[in-house]
N, C-alpha and C positions, 0 to 999 in steps of 0.2 A: 800671683796668689791673691785670692779674694780677701777683702776686709771682712771682719766679723762684727756684725751689728746685733746686739742683744736687745730685743724688743721687750722691755720690762715694765710696760705701762699697764699690763693686765689683759686678761683674755677678752673682756668686753671691748676694750679699745682695739685689740688686734682684729676683731671682727670688722671694725670700721676701716682699718688701715691695710688689711692683708692684700687687697687688690691694688691699692694706690702706692704704698711705699716701695715694693719691688720695682714697679714701673718707673717711679721717680728716680730711683738709684740708677736704673739702666739708662734713663734719659740723660742723667748727669754724667754718664760715662764711667760709673763706678761699678766694678764687679764685686758683689757683696754676697755674703752668706748671712741670712737673717736667722737668729736663734730665738726660740721662745722659752728656753731654759738654758742655764749656763753651769753645767756640772763642773767645768773647768774655767773659773773666772779669768785665769791668766791669758786665755786666748781671745778675750773680748777686746775689740778695738774701740767700739762706741756703744754707749747705752742710750736707748730711747726710753724716756721715763715720764711718768706723771705721778703726782702725789697719790698715795693709796695703791701704788703699783706693787710689783712682785718682790722688791728688795728694800731693805732699810739700811743694810751695812754695805757700803761701797768699798771698804778697805781691801777686800780680796781682789778687786779688779785693778791689779797693779800696772797693767799695760794699757788701760783704758785711756784714750786720748781726749775724750770729752763726754760729758753727760748732756744729752739734748732733750730739753723739757718740751712736752706737748702743750703746756699751759703758758700763758703770758705771765701769770703770777708765780713767784718763786719763794714767797714768804714761808711756806711749809718745808722748804728744802735748805735754805741758807744756814739754818741752825744745826744741820746734821754734821757733826764733827768728822764723820767718816768720809764725807763727800769732799775730797781734796782735789779731785779732777776739775778741769775747766768746766763751768756750767753755763749753758746757753739757754736763754728763755726763748719762747716762741713769739715771733712777730709774723703773724699770718696775714697776708694782704686781704684775704676774704673776710677774716675776722675783723680787720680794721674797717672794711666797708660796712659790715653789719653794725659795728659800734657807731660809726658816723651816722648811718641811717636812723638808728634808734635815738641817738642824741638829738639830731635835727628834728625828727618827728615830734619828740616830746617837748622840745624847746618851742617849736611852732605851735603846738597844742596850747601851751601856757601863754605864749605871746599873743595869740589870736583869741584867747578866752573861749576856746571851743567847748569846754565842759558846760559853760552856761547854757548853751543851746542843746548839746547832746543829752544832758541830764535833766532838762526841763522842757520836755515836749508836752506842755500843759495848756496850749491854746493862748498863752500870753505873748503878745508881740513886743519883744524886747529889742528895740533898735536904738535905744538911747545910749548904749555903751558901745563905742567903736574903738577898736584897738589902734595903737599907733603903728606906723610903718617900722620896719626892722631897724632902720638907721636911728630911730628914736628910742630904741631899747638897748640897754646895756646888759650884756651877758658875760659872765666870767667862767673861764675854764681853769680849774685848779689842777695842775699836773700837765706838763707840756712834753711828755714823752711821745712815742709814736702815735698812740691813740689820741691823746689830748691835742697834739699839734694838728692832726688831720681833722678832728672835730672842730677845733677853733677856726681853721682855715675854711672849712665848709660853711660855718656860720658867717664868717666874714664875707664870703662870696655872696651870701644872701643879704648883705649890707647891715647885719647887726654890728653894733659897736662892741667889739670883743676885747675883753681884758684877759690876760693870761698870767698865771702865777706858777713859779717853779722854785725849787730849792736853790738852784744856781742861776745866775743871769743868762737870759737867752734873747735872741733877736729873731723875730719871725714876721715876715711881711704881712700886713693886715691885722696884726694882733698887737695891742699895747701891752708889752711884757713887763712884769714886775717880779721881784724875788725878795727873799728874806722876810723877817717878821714885819718890818715897816711896810714892805710891799704888800703883804697879805692884808694888813689893816686897810690900806688904800683900796685894794680890790674889793674887799668885803663891804666897805662903806658905800661903794658905788653900784654894786651888782644887783640888778633886779631879778636875774635868773643865775643861779650858781650851779655849775656842773663839776662833779668830783671825779677825776680820772687819775688819781695819784696811786702809786704803789703803797702797800701796807708795810710800814716799818715802825720801829719804836717811836720815831719822831712824828709819824702821821696818824698813829692810832688816837682816836678821839680828837682829831684836829678840830672838827666842828663840835666844840663843846658849848656850854651856856654862854661863856664870854664872847666867843666868836660869832655865835648865832645872834647875839645882841647887837653886833656891829652892822648887821645887814639893814638895809632900808626896810621899813615896816611893810609886810606883805610880800616880801621876796619869796621866790620859789627855789627849792633845793632839788636837784636831780642827781641821783647817785647810781651810776652804773659801774663804779670802780671797785671798791671794797667795803663791805658792811661796817667793819670797825672804824672806818674813818669818822663815823658819826657817833656821838654819845646819844643813844636812843632816848634816855630819860630826858635829857636836855632838849632834844628835838620835839618830843611830845609836849613839853611845857611851852616851848616857843610857838608851836602850832595852836595850842589852847589860848595863848594870849594874843595871837594874831601877828606876832613878830615875824613868823614864817607863814606865808599864805597857803602854801601847799608843798608837799614833799612827794616826789615820784622816785620810788626806790626799787632797784633791780637786784641788789645784793644785801646780805644780812649777816649778822654775827653767827647765827645758827641757821643752816639750810638743810631741808626745807624750813621755811619760817613756820614755827609752831602755830597751830590753829588758835591757841589762846592768846597769842601776841596782840597787843592793842593796835598795832599798825593795820591789821586786817579790817577792823571795824571803824577806824577813825575816818571821819568824813573829809578830812583834808590830806589823806594819804592815799596814794596809788601804789599798789604792790604789783610788780611784775616778777615772774619766777625765774630770775637769773637767765634771761633770754636775750639781753642786749647784744651779746657777742659770744660766740663760741668758736673753738678751733674747727676748721673745715678739713677733713682728712685729705682731700685732693690737693689743696694748695699747701697745707701744712707739710705734707710728704715732700713736696718740692723744696721747702725750706730745710727740712732735715737732710735731704739728699745733697743740697748745696753745701751744708756745713761738713758733711762727710767728705765731699769732694775737696773742699778747702783744706780739711785736715790732712788728707792724703797728698795734696799738692804743696803743703807747707805754707799755705796762706792763712791769714788771720781768720778766726771764726767770727761769724756774725752773731750779734746780740749777746755777747758775753756779759755775765753778771758781775758787778762790782760787789765783792763779799762785804766790804765795809759799809757800803751804802745800803745793801740788801736788795738791790734791783739792777 
């Protein structure tokens, strides 16, 4: 008997997944029926979902074995009291590759001082400022989950001196790992480039506030491809204006699209990119969804289950 998979991530998402998800399930050895509507919630075995999708009340899905999110972030889902089923976040290998490439690209951009030359094609021969080599540059990655660890390891392979910070202690080859409040102070005080790759929780919202920005070495660069609310916008603008922060490259924001009137757009020390650092790729994400369905049917542990207490 086929398992029933309810694709409840919305019609726009289905247009991207309708070729890939059925094939991925077949490749995983899963015989499945995919529903785009669920008039009888009791027959649904798995729900494929994304915030803003087709349902808000998960309570009727009494036989659902897991809700499989298409997004890496789950902050918009963990507060839903009706969602009592196991919840798995998306860890898509292609999305991870995309994030690593974006992070490395912008880190190298700031490390090498590329803007000086790209933005000043004015006939002046500026060869008096030479960047250090990577081993002489300290880079910090805040958040050592799947994305943060991969980004940190990639930077370490380029010989950057990489500091890592996470809520709980970790040990990662090539990364000097710290944890806790004292560890965060240590990391911020040494980091010339700071990359934010933490999940958004009650504890991480506004993590980079005025006090923590003031701990950075003067002129440090802030790169945020994680979550917009990790940064106190007002405090960041003030730190940029005083020179405490030399530049901020931001891919995520509290409100998206970023409103045209927001001061980030016009600030000379801010680079705005429109949430393009990493996105779920339907081909590879479908394989992740199919593997979790296979695991559920085989009685094996699901991949990437969310800890409801931690919120990620």
